[in-house]
C-alpha positions, -999 to +999 in steps of 0.1 A: -169+093+319-165+055+316-191+035+340-193+007+354-208-009+326-177-006+302-158-026+322-186-053+320-188-048+283-159-054+276-141-078+303-176-099+315-159-127+336-133-101+349-161-076+355-174-102+375-153-113+393-146-079+403-185-075+410-186-106+433-153-099+453-164-061+460-198-081+469-183-103+491-189-076+521-206-050+526-178-023+538-155-013+514-121+014+519-122+051+500-087+069+494-093+108+492-069+135+493-065+154+519-062+195+511-021+194+516-023+164+487-017+138+514-043+103+511-071+098+537-091+065+540-123+065+548-148+033+552-176+034+529-206+011+510-205+011+474-233-009+451-231-017+413-263-009+400-275-002+367-245-003+351-228+021+369-204+019+406-222+042+430-211+054+465-218+086+489-220+101+526-237+123+547-242+157+543-209+178+547-182+147+553-151+151+550-144+122+527-172+138+502-151+177+510-124+157+497-142+145+466-155+182+457-120+193+458-105+167+442-125+142+427-095+115+425-101+083+447-095+049+455-118+026+462-108-014+480-135-039+478-130-055+514-103-080+516-109-119+529-077-143+545-063-168+524-062-203+533-024-209+541-030-243+532-042-238+498-031-203+484-041-202+451-074-208+463-078-174+475-102-153+456-081-122+454-079-086+460-102-060+441-098-026+432-102+001+411-095+037+411-114+071+389-127+104+394-157+106+419-191+119+397-211+141+415-251+137+411-268+167+415-292+167+395-325+159+416-341+136+396-309+111+387-302+112+425-340+097+435-337+075+409-303+062+415-313+061+456-345+039+448-326+020+421-305+008+453-331+001+468-338+036+494-358+059+495-343+095+484-363+116+512-342+099+535-308+118+527-311+150+527-282+169+517-264+134+511-239+136+486-237+108+458-215+102+437-211+079+406-176+061+388-158+076+368-134+043+365-103+047+349-086+010+360-102-021+380-074-040+392-076-079+409-047-097+425-040-130+436-020-160+443-010-179+412-013-215+408+012-228+414+013-203+446+052-196+433+040-161+416+010-132+421-016-131+387-026-094+385-056-085+360-056-049+355-082-031+328-080+003+316-105+018+292-078+024+268-059-007+269-083-033+276-074-061+302-040-073+305-026-098+328+003-101+347+025-125+365+052-112+388+075-136+407 
């Protein structure tokens, strides 16, 4: 399993930028797979705590059932509009993909909720997942603003920068 701490250890400046983009707003967008293989998107909250990326859901939520059946997911951070007068100043768009690993150990569940500032007793029957990260991407406008700059981190390849016109 590749925890968030692996990204931080391998590419700390990149990881910091990704985390700032994700933390800019509370709500993110989670993509899961339905039983027929088609995509489903759902709003979700996610937190980086103790070297892990955590997200959860209410008991029996459809997104949780999707993840329990097929743990593949993509998570898109909150987007902000670019300033049309200075597109290169736009901080970019962050997303990551991987597999959701459900936390089933009661002690780990309780510790994770406490670390996130919550009371685990308030979440009986809830699902809690940590991310097994397969890739992290930041896309932004280059400088000069005639191209996109894509930064891609994968555990087997490290950080790459791609310019696309």
